[in-house]
C-alpha positions in Angstrom: 0.1 0.0 -0.1 1.1 3.5 -0.7 1.9 5.8 2.4 3.2 9.1 2.7 4.4 10.2 6.1 4.4 13.7 7.4 7.9 14.4 8.1 7.8 18.1 8.8 7.3 18.7 12.5 6.1 22.3 12.1 3.3 20.7 10.0 2.7 17.8 12.3 2.0 19.7 15.3 -0.9 21.2 13.8 -2.6 17.6 13.6 -2.4 17.3 17.4 -5.7 17.2 19.2 -6.6 16.6 23.0 -8.8 13.5 22.6 -8.8 11.8 26.0 -7.1 8.3 26.4 -10.2 5.8 26.0 -9.0 4.1 29.2 -9.1 6.3 32.3 -5.8 7.1 33.5 -4.3 8.9 36.5 -0.7 9.9 38.0 -2.0 10.7 41.5 0.7 8.6 43.3 3.5 9.6 41.1 3.2 6.8 38.6 0.8 5.9 35.8 -2.4 3.9 36.8 -5.2 2.7 34.7 -8.9 2.1 35.6 -9.7 -1.5 34.8 -12.7 -3.6 35.0 -16.6 -3.0 34.2 -19.6 -2.0 36.0 -19.1 -1.7 39.7 -16.0 -4.2 39.8 -13.3 -1.7 38.9 -9.9 -1.0 40.3 -6.9 1.2 39.5 -3.7 -0.8 38.7 0.0 0.2 37.9 1.1 0.4 34.2 3.6 -2.2 33.0 6.5 0.3 32.9 5.8 1.8 36.3 6.3 -1.9 37.6 9.5 -2.2 35.8 11.0 0.7 37.5 12.1 -2.0 39.8 13.8 -4.0 37.2 17.6 -4.1 37.6 19.3 -1.6 35.1 23.1 -1.9 35.6 23.7 -0.2 32.3 21.8 2.9 33.5 23.6 2.9 36.8 27.1 2.9 34.9 25.7 5.8 32.7 24.8 7.7 35.8 28.3 7.2 37.3 29.8 8.4 34.1 27.6 11.5 33.3 27.5 14.7 35.3 24.3 14.9 37.5 23.7 18.4 36.0 23.5 16.8 32.4 21.5 13.8 33.1 17.9 15.3 33.1 18.5 17.2 29.9 19.9 13.9 28.2 16.8 12.1 29.5 14.6 14.6 28.3 16.1 14.6 24.8 16.1 10.9 24.5 12.6 10.7 25.7 11.4 13.1 23.1 13.3 11.3 20.2 11.8 8.0 21.5 8.3 9.6 21.1 9.0 10.6 17.6 10.4 7.2 16.7 7.4 5.3 18.3 5.1 7.7 16.4 6.6 7.4 13.0 6.7 3.6 13.0 3.3 3.1 14.5 1.6 5.7 12.5 2.4 3.3 9.5 1.4 0.2 11.3 -1.9 1.7 12.5 -3.1 2.0 8.9 -2.8 -1.7 8.6 -4.5 -2.6 11.9 -7.6 -4.5 11.0 -9.3 -3.6 14.0 -8.7 0.2 13.7 -8.8 0.6 17.6 -6.8 3.8 17.9 -5.7 6.5 15.8 -2.2 7.8 16.4 -1.5 11.2 17.9 1.5 13.2 17.3 3.8 13.4 20.3 2.4 16.0 22.7 5.8 17.5 23.4 5.4 19.1 20.0 2.9 21.8 21.4 5.6 22.6 24.1 8.5 23.3 21.6 9.7 26.5 20.3 10.4 26.9 16.6 14.2 26.5 17.4 13.6 23.1 19.3 11.3 21.8 16.5 14.2 22.6 14.1 16.5 20.5 16.2 14.2 17.5 16.5 13.3 17.8 12.7 16.3 15.8 11.6 15.3 12.7 13.5 11.8 11.9 12.0 13.2 11.6 8.4 16.1 9.5 9.6 13.7 7.1 11.4 11.6 7.0 8.3 14.7 6.1 6.2 15.6 3.2 8.5 12.1 2.0 8.6 11.8 1.7 4.9 14.8 -0.3 5.0 13.3 -2.5 7.6 10.2 -2.8 5.2 12.3 -3.6 2.3 13.6 -6.6 4.3 10.5 -7.8 6.2 7.4 -6.1 4.6 6.2 -9.2 2.9 6.9 -11.3 5.8 4.6 -9.4 8.2 1.0 -9.0 8.6 -0.2 -6.5 11.2 -3.0 -7.7 13.3 -3.4 -5.2 16.1 -1.7 -1.7 17.2 -1.6 -0.1 20.4 -4.2 -2.3 22.1 -4.8 -2.0 25.7 -4.5 -5.1 27.8 -5.0 -6.0 31.7 -3.8 -8.7 33.7 -6.6 -9.1 36.2 -4.8 -11.9 38.2 -1.6 -9.9 38.9 -3.1 -6.4 38.8 -1.3 -4.3 36.1 -2.1 -3.1 32.7 -0.6 -1.5 29.6 -0.6 -1.1 25.9 1.6 -3.2 23.7 2.7 -1.5 20.4 1.9 -4.1 17.8 0.7 -7.7 17.4 1.6 -9.3 14.1 2.1 -12.5 12.0 5.7 -13.2 10.9 6.1 -15.7 8.1 8.9 -18.5 9.0 10.5 -19.9 5.8 12.0 -22.7 8.1 8.6 -23.7 9.4 6.5 -22.6 6.4 3.8 -21.0 8.3 2.7 -17.9 9.9 3.9 -17.2 13.6 1.9 -14.8 15.9 4.3 -12.3 17.5 4.4 -9.4 19.8 6.5 -6.4 19.1 7.7 -3.3 21.0 9.4 -0.3 19.4 12.6 1.0 21.0 14.9 3.7 20.3 18.4 4.9 21.6 22.1 3.5 21.6 21.1 0.3 23.3 18.0 -1.9 23.7 16.7 -1.3 27.4 17.4 -4.1 29.8 13.8 -4.8 30.8 12.4 -5.2 27.2 12.1 -8.9 27.4 10.2 -8.5 30.7 8.1 -5.8 29.5 7.0 -7.9 26.4 6.3 -11.0 28.6 4.1 -8.8 30.6 2.0 -7.7 27.8 1.9 -11.2 26.3 0.7 -12.6 29.8 -2.0 -10.0 29.7 -3.4 -11.4 26.4 -3.1 -15.0 27.6 0.2 -15.8 25.8 -1.4 -15.2 22.4 2.0 -14.6 20.9 4.7 -17.5 20.2 7.5 -15.1 19.7 8.5 -11.7 21.2 10.5 -9.1 19.0 11.9 -5.6 19.3 12.2 -3.1 16.5 15.2 -1.1 17.7 16.1 2.0 16.0 19.3 4.1 16.7 18.1 7.6 15.4 21.6 8.9 15.8 22.8 6.6 13.1 24.2 8.5 9.9 23.2 5.7 7.6 20.3 3.2 6.9 21.5 0.5 9.0 20.9 2.2 12.5 18.2 -0.4 13.2 17.7 -4.1 14.4 14.8 -6.5 14.4 15.7 -8.7 17.5 13.9 -11.8 18.7 13.8 -11.9 22.8 13.4 -14.4 25.3 10.3 -13.8 27.5 11.9 -12.7 30.9 9.0 -13.8 33.2 11.2 -13.8 36.2 12.4 -10.3 35.9 8.9 -8.9 35.6 7.6 -11.1 38.5 10.4 -10.1 40.6 9.7 -6.5 39.7 6.0 -6.8 40.4 6.7 -8.5 43.9 8.9 -5.5 44.9 6.4 -3.0 43.5 3.6 -4.5 45.6 6.0 -4.6 48.6 7.4 -1.2 48.5 5.3 1.0 46.2 6.6 2.8 43.3 10.3 3.4 42.8 10.9 6.7 40.9 13.8 5.7 38.6 15.3 7.3 35.3 14.7 5.4 32.0 17.4 4.4 29.9 19.3 7.1 27.9 
């Protein structure tokens, strides 16, 4: 199918709207919670990413030791915004293929906060991301069938919820069949250490529907088309369950994300 992305951030921010999240969300306790259930039986539960603040991140700790404290927040803010752009660019394509059409992508909210000078700075990352993504599509486009994008899921038994990036079928030449997979989009110089645990949590919330877990990892700072990887991950159930136990025992742990 033909698809023409909007690569001009000055134009893109005009497409932003303030539609509320279809799932009630709050941050009253310092972390994201979702209201889950129906009728009179509802409860607020933490998001998957809030639980994973307890996941061990030795790489992040090393980075903190090497980076002056005064610079850390600025770097984390920058990488977070670039991550939002990468996430938007990829899912905006996939959402067009979503057979359920559950959610329409909204441009990143931070675009409304940026000055023109800041937008000009971030402008380079969206076209670079799209170039890398088109190379990914060249390699894998005919082997992937998108099933669902940005679907909300809730694990009632453990008490957490979240929204996975995309569910898809991947054709296996070796097995001569389509395999149901769950994918997550990541950006940055390295894949976050908790990605396998995060994907396991989402898959558990959809009754282990996916046979395989994959990360589409883009390195937006790369100068060529090869700043991306498509990586199959092992499900890290132990890592998530340990984090979940610590969360229930101690409450929210306010940690920084991977740079």
